[in-house]
C-alpha positions in Angstrom: -52.7 28.2 66.2 -53.1 25.7 69.0 -53.5 22.8 66.6 -50.5 24.0 64.5 -48.2 24.0 67.6 -49.5 20.5 68.5 -48.9 19.2 65.0 -45.4 20.6 64.8 -44.5 19.0 68.1 -45.8 15.6 67.0 -43.9 15.7 63.7 -40.6 16.4 65.5 -41.3 13.7 68.1 -41.8 11.2 65.3 -38.5 12.3 63.6 -36.2 13.4 66.3 -33.0 15.3 65.4 -29.9 16.2 67.4 -31.6 19.3 68.9 -34.5 17.1 70.1 -32.2 14.5 71.6 -30.3 17.3 73.5 -33.6 18.6 74.8 -34.5 15.1 76.0 -31.2 14.9 77.9 -32.1 18.3 79.5 -35.6 17.1 80.5 -34.2 13.9 81.9 -31.8 15.7 84.2 -33.9 18.8 85.1 -34.0 19.5 88.8 -37.6 20.2 89.4 -37.1 20.1 93.1 -35.0 23.2 93.2 -35.6 25.0 89.9 -38.5 26.9 88.4 -39.2 27.7 84.7 -40.5 31.0 83.3 -41.7 30.5 79.7 -42.6 33.4 77.5 -44.1 31.1 75.0 -47.6 29.5 74.9 -46.6 26.0 74.0 -46.4 23.0 76.4 -43.1 21.6 75.2 -41.5 21.9 78.7 -44.4 20.3 80.6 -44.7 17.4 78.1 -41.0 16.8 78.1 -40.6 16.6 81.9 -43.7 14.4 82.1 -42.3 12.0 79.6 -38.8 11.9 81.1 -39.6 12.0 84.8 -43.3 11.2 85.0 -43.9 14.6 86.7 -47.5 15.5 85.8 -48.4 17.8 88.7 -47.8 21.3 87.4 -47.9 24.5 89.5 -48.4 27.5 87.2 -48.3 30.1 89.9 -51.5 31.7 88.9 -54.1 29.7 90.9 -55.1 27.7 87.8 -57.1 24.6 88.7 -56.3 21.1 87.2 -59.2 19.7 85.2 -59.6 17.1 82.5 -62.0 16.5 79.6 -64.7 13.9 80.2 -66.6 13.8 77.0 -68.1 17.2 76.6 -67.5 18.1 80.2 -64.6 19.3 82.4 -64.0 17.5 85.7 -61.5 18.2 88.5 -58.2 16.3 88.7 -56.3 15.6 91.9 -52.6 15.3 91.3 -50.0 14.2 93.7 -46.2 13.9 93.7 -43.4 16.4 93.1 -44.6 19.5 91.2 -43.1 21.2 88.2 -43.1 25.0 88.8 -43.6 26.7 85.5 -44.8 30.2 84.9 -46.5 31.4 81.7 -46.9 35.2 81.9 -48.2 35.3 78.4 -50.7 32.5 78.7 -50.7 28.8 77.7 -52.4 26.7 75.0 -53.6 24.2 77.7 -55.5 26.9 79.8 -59.2 27.8 79.7 -60.5 31.0 81.2 -64.0 31.7 82.3 -65.3 35.2 81.4 -68.0 34.9 84.0 -66.3 33.9 87.2 -62.7 34.7 86.1 -61.4 31.3 87.1 -58.5 29.7 85.2 -58.3 25.9 84.5 -55.5 23.8 83.0 -55.9 20.5 81.2 -53.1 17.9 80.6 -50.6 19.4 78.1 -51.3 16.5 75.7 -55.0 17.6 75.4 -54.4 21.0 73.7 -56.3 19.8 70.6 -59.4 19.6 72.9 -58.9 23.2 74.0 -58.9 24.2 70.4 -62.1 22.3 69.8 -63.6 24.3 72.7 -62.5 27.7 71.4 -63.6 27.2 67.7 -67.3 26.6 67.7 -70.0 25.8 65.2 -70.8 29.5 64.5 -67.1 30.1 63.7 -67.0 27.3 61.1 -70.3 28.6 59.6 -68.7 31.8 58.3 -65.8 29.9 56.5 -65.9 28.2 53.2 -66.9 24.6 53.6 -63.8 22.5 54.1 -63.0 19.5 52.0 -62.2 17.3 54.9 -64.4 16.4 58.0 -64.6 19.2 60.6 -62.8 18.6 63.9 -64.9 17.8 66.9 -66.6 20.7 68.7 -66.8 20.8 72.4 -69.0 23.0 74.6 -68.1 22.3 78.2 -69.5 24.4 80.9 -67.2 26.2 83.5 -66.4 23.7 86.3 -66.8 26.5 88.8 -69.9 28.5 87.8 -71.5 26.1 85.2 -71.8 28.8 82.6 -71.0 28.6 78.9 -68.3 31.2 79.2 -65.0 29.4 78.6 -62.4 30.9 76.4 -58.7 31.7 76.7 -56.4 34.7 76.8 -53.0 35.1 75.1 -50.6 38.0 75.4 -49.4 38.3 71.8 -45.8 39.3 70.8 -46.5 43.0 70.3 -45.7 46.2 72.1 -49.2 46.3 73.5 -50.0 43.1 75.3 -53.3 42.3 77.0 -51.9 41.5 80.4 -54.8 42.8 82.6 -56.3 39.4 83.3 -56.1 37.5 86.6 -53.9 34.7 85.5 -51.4 37.1 83.9 -51.2 39.4 86.9 -50.7 36.4 89.3 -48.0 34.9 87.0 -46.1 38.2 87.0 -46.2 38.4 90.8 -45.0 34.8 91.3 -42.3 35.4 88.7 -40.9 38.3 90.7 -40.9 36.2 93.9 -39.0 33.4 92.2 -36.5 35.8 90.6 -35.7 37.3 93.9 -35.1 33.9 95.5 -32.6 32.4 93.1 -28.8 32.8 92.6 -28.8 31.8 88.9 -30.9 33.0 86.0 -30.7 30.8 83.0 -32.0 32.0 79.6 -32.5 29.3 77.0 -33.5 30.3 73.4 -34.7 33.8 74.5 -33.5 36.7 72.3 -34.8 39.4 74.7 -36.9 41.1 72.0 -37.7 44.8 72.3 -41.4 44.1 72.5 -41.0 42.4 75.9 -40.2 45.7 77.7 -42.4 44.8 80.6 -40.4 41.6 81.3 -37.1 43.4 80.8 -38.2 46.0 83.3 -39.0 43.3 85.8 -35.6 41.6 85.3 -33.7 44.9 85.6 -35.6 46.0 88.7 -35.0 42.7 90.5 -31.4 42.6 89.5 -30.7 46.1 90.9 -32.7 45.9 94.1 -31.4 42.5 95.4 -28.3 42.5 97.6 -27.0 39.3 96.1 -27.2 39.9 92.3 -27.8 36.7 90.2 -25.4 34.9 87.9 -26.6 35.1 84.3 -26.3 32.1 81.9 -27.4 32.6 78.2 -27.9 29.6 76.0 -28.7 30.5 72.4 -27.9 29.6 68.8 -28.4 30.3 65.1 -27.0 33.1 63.0 -27.8 35.8 65.5 -26.2 34.1 68.5 -23.4 36.6 68.9 -25.8 39.6 68.7 -28.0 38.0 71.3 -25.1 37.4 73.7 -24.0 41.0 73.2 -27.5 42.2 73.9 -27.5 40.4 77.3 -24.0 41.8 78.1 -25.3 45.3 77.5 -28.4 44.8 79.5 -27.1 43.0 82.6 -23.5 44.1 82.5 -20.4 41.9 81.8 -19.3 40.9 85.2 -16.3 38.5 85.3 -17.1 35.1 86.9 -20.9 35.8 86.9 -21.8 35.7 83.2 -21.8 32.6 81.1 -22.7 32.3 77.4 -23.1 29.4 75.0 -23.9 30.0 71.4 -24.4 26.4 70.1 -27.6 25.6 71.9 -27.8 22.7 74.4 -24.5 21.2 73.5 -22.3 19.2 75.7 -20.6 22.2 77.1 -23.8 23.9 78.0 -25.3 20.8 79.6 -22.1 20.4 81.7 -22.5 24.0 82.9 -26.1 23.4 83.9 -25.0 20.4 85.9 -22.4 22.5 87.6 -25.0 25.1 88.7 -27.4 22.3 89.7 -30.1 23.0 87.2 -29.5 19.5 86.0 -28.6 16.4 88.0 -25.1 15.1 87.5 
């Protein structure tokens, strides 16, 4: 799954379309100094895009994850400086490694997700499969940078009604998400259909919305055949308050980008 996400990203990067170019405009103007991102996906599209557009490579995931990098078959610490990108991943991320022994979480550069896949899928896993026609990918067996045990794996909360969220990085991400949501005047939802299976997240949103004195403005940017249904779902969930609800059903088009500039998510 990790390799498939990486391959799909590289294919689109080699053959950019209008949606990719709009996303590049978004990354180029994103105000990382005053905005935070909450991604319900596992991919690293946002981190890679901002790093490419603004050379921001210091990421704060809000779950006490430590920055490391691959050095051959080992993981070594990285020290990053400069303005951070605040991005939360309550469901996990393809560039994270988790130690089952000491329960520490580590993150590698978003461009190195293939190496994470090589760490997770080991020789004994290939042994139970039919022999592939092509050469096997490299296999890495790094020890945990903290406790030096061979206990590195990862944890993903899958898109189901019963998510495995009882791990340290998930719990910390949810607490940080609540703090961020309480401290902002604008919530912007991009490409998120608010599926029924995300009832934990919906409960968090509704609880924060109703308990804060200054309730947030809601912006929804969506697209596709179900755009109208998605916008209607948001109206029913948050309420349709005049002057505080904004919806765009053609993705990151000129109108949506202009609105994001107005609310200072993007630089003008």
